[in-house]
KEROKE-177280 format. One record per residue (C-alpha): x, z, y; residue in three letters. Coordinates in steps of 0.5 Angstrom, whole numbers, padded with zeros to 4 digits. Layout:
N
X;Z;Y;ala
...
This chain:
183
-0025;-0039;0175;met
-0019;-0044;0173;thr
-0014;-0038;0173;ile
-0018;-0035;0167;leu
-0018;-0042;0164;leu
-0011;-0042;0164;thr
-0010;-0035;0161;leu
-0015;-0037;0156;tyr
-0011;-0043;0154;leu
-0004;-0039;0154;ile
-0007;-0034;0149;leu
-0011;-0039;0145;phe
-0005;-0044;0144;leu
0000;-0038;0143;gly
0005;-0039;0148;phe
0008;-0032;0147;trp
0014;-0030;0142;ser
0011;-0030;0135;lys
0014;-0029;0128;pro
0015;-0035;0123;lys
0008;-0035;0120;lys
0008;-0033;0113;his
0005;-0038;0108;thr
0001;-0034;0104;ser
-0003;-0030;0109;lys
-0008;-0035;0111;gly
-0009;-0032;0117;thr
-0012;-0035;0124;thr
-0009;-0033;0131;arg
-0012;-0027;0134;cys
-0015;-0028;0140;val
-0018;-0023;0143;cys
-0020;-0025;0150;leu
-0026;-0019;0150;leu
-0021;-0014;0150;trp
-0017;-0017;0156;cys
-0023;-0018;0160;phe
-0027;-0012;0158;gly
-0025;-0008;0164;ser
-0027;-0013;0169;asn
-0034;-0014;0168;leu
-0035;-0014;0176;glu
-0032;-0021;0177;asn
-0036;-0026;0179;his
-0037;-0029;0172;leu
-0044;-0031;0169;asn
-0047;-0029;0163;ile
-0045;-0036;0159;glu
-0038;-0035;0161;val
-0038;-0028;0158;trp
-0042;-0031;0152;asn
-0036;-0036;0151;ser
-0031;-0031;0151;phe
-0035;-0026;0146;leu
-0036;-0032;0141;ile
-0029;-0035;0141;leu
-0026;-0027;0141;ser
-0030;-0026;0134;cys
-0028;-0033;0132;ala
-0021;-0032;0132;phe
-0020;-0025;0129;leu
-0014;-0024;0124;thr
-0016;-0023;0117;thr
-0010;-0020;0114;val
-0010;-0015;0107;asp
-0004;-0012;0105;ala
-0002;-0015;0098;his
-0006;-0021;0098;his
-0006;-0024;0091;glu
-0002;-0030;0094;ser
0003;-0026;0097;ser
0004;-0022;0090;leu
0005;-0029;0086;val
0010;-0031;0092;glu
0014;-0025;0091;leu
0014;-0026;0083;arg
0016;-0033;0084;val
0022;-0031;0088;leu
0024;-0025;0084;leu
0024;-0031;0078;gln
0028;-0036;0082;lys
0033;-0031;0085;gly
0034;-0028;0078;lys
0042;-0030;0078;his
0043;-0026;0085;ile
0040;-0020;0081;phe
0044;-0021;0075;glu
0051;-0022;0079;asn
0050;-0016;0084;ser
0053;-0010;0083;asp
0048;-0007;0089;ala
0045;0000;0087;leu
0038;0000;0090;leu
0032;0005;0091;tyr
0028;0003;0085;ala
0021;0007;0085;pro
0017;0007;0078;his
0011;0002;0078;ala
0005;0007;0079;asp
0000;0004;0083;ile
-0005;0009;0083;asp
-0001;0013;0088;lys
0002;0011;0094;cys
0002;0003;0093;thr
0003;0001;0100;pro
0009;0006;0101;ser
0012;0003;0094;leu
0011;-0004;0096;met
0015;-0002;0103;tyr
0020;0001;0099;cys
0021;-0005;0094;tyr
0021;-0010;0100;leu
0026;-0007;0104;gln
0031;-0007;0098;glu
0029;-0014;0096;leu
0031;-0016;0104;tyr
0038;-0012;0103;val
0040;-0016;0097;ile
0037;-0023;0099;leu
0041;-0021;0106;thr
0047;-0020;0102;glu
0046;-0027;0098;ala
0045;-0030;0105;lys
0049;-0036;0103;asp
0045;-0038;0097;ser
0040;-0042;0101;gly
0034;-0036;0101;tyr
0033;-0036;0109;asp
0026;-0038;0108;asn
0025;-0033;0103;glu
0028;-0027;0107;ile
0024;-0029;0113;gln
0018;-0028;0109;ser
0020;-0022;0106;val
0021;-0019;0113;phe
0014;-0021;0115;thr
0011;-0017;0109;leu
0016;-0011;0111;ile
0012;-0011;0118;asp
0006;-0011;0114;thr
0007;-0006;0110;tyr
0010;-0001;0115;lys
0004;-0001;0118;asn
0000;0001;0112;cys
0004;0006;0109;ser
0002;0013;0108;asp
0006;0019;0111;ser
0004;0023;0105;asn
0008;0019;0100;cys
0015;0020;0099;pro
0021;0016;0103;ala
0024;0011;0100;cys
0031;0014;0100;glu
0028;0020;0095;thr
0027;0015;0089;his
0032;0014;0084;leu
0038;0009;0085;val
0039;0004;0080;ala
0043;-0003;0079;asn
0040;-0009;0081;ser
0037;-0012;0074;thr
0033;-0005;0073;val
0030;-0006;0080;phe
0028;-0013;0079;met
0025;-0011;0073;lys
0021;-0005;0076;arg
0019;-0009;0082;met
0016;-0015;0077;glu
0012;-0009;0073;glu
0010;-0007;0080;phe
0007;-0014;0082;ile
0004;-0015;0075;gln
0000;-0009;0075;lys
-0002;-0010;0082;leu
-0004;-0017;0080;leu
-0008;-0014;0074;ser
-0011;-0009;0078;ser
-0014;-0013;0084;lys
-0012;-0008;0089;asn
-0012;-0012;0095;thr
-0012;-0007;0101;asp
-0008;-0002;0104;cys
-0012;0004;0101;asp
């Protein structure tokens, strides 16, 4: 019994390697103890313990949606704050057109990858927290990108100011459409 309680505390407190939490996700830590112990029902645990595991598992499930409004607003602020980086850069970036009707998660994934590139190139300008936030969003969008959509490399290449304007348009269209899932 003490082994199970110790394992529960380790899972609950999150002593494993975890990335920096993105400030706009508003998620809780996923603790799915039922998944860990589901195949071990023959253990000598009483029904109250299993009920506790079930309740705690459901209470701490993560709720994440891909392009949540606060994440989009945060990206828009980042683009406005880093406008000088885009204006002073001579980088050529893949800049998809702002079409939110098709392949929205894949397009956002492309935009975020290119944004990560340009922020990383301007690393000395104090955008370390923003770089980490963009990297976290990239991981989110990587998991919900559509394989039927064109790859990022198939989009037209444009200079960084055109890229910034297209990304701002894309974010604005997403904010006005209230499309907040990975469909």
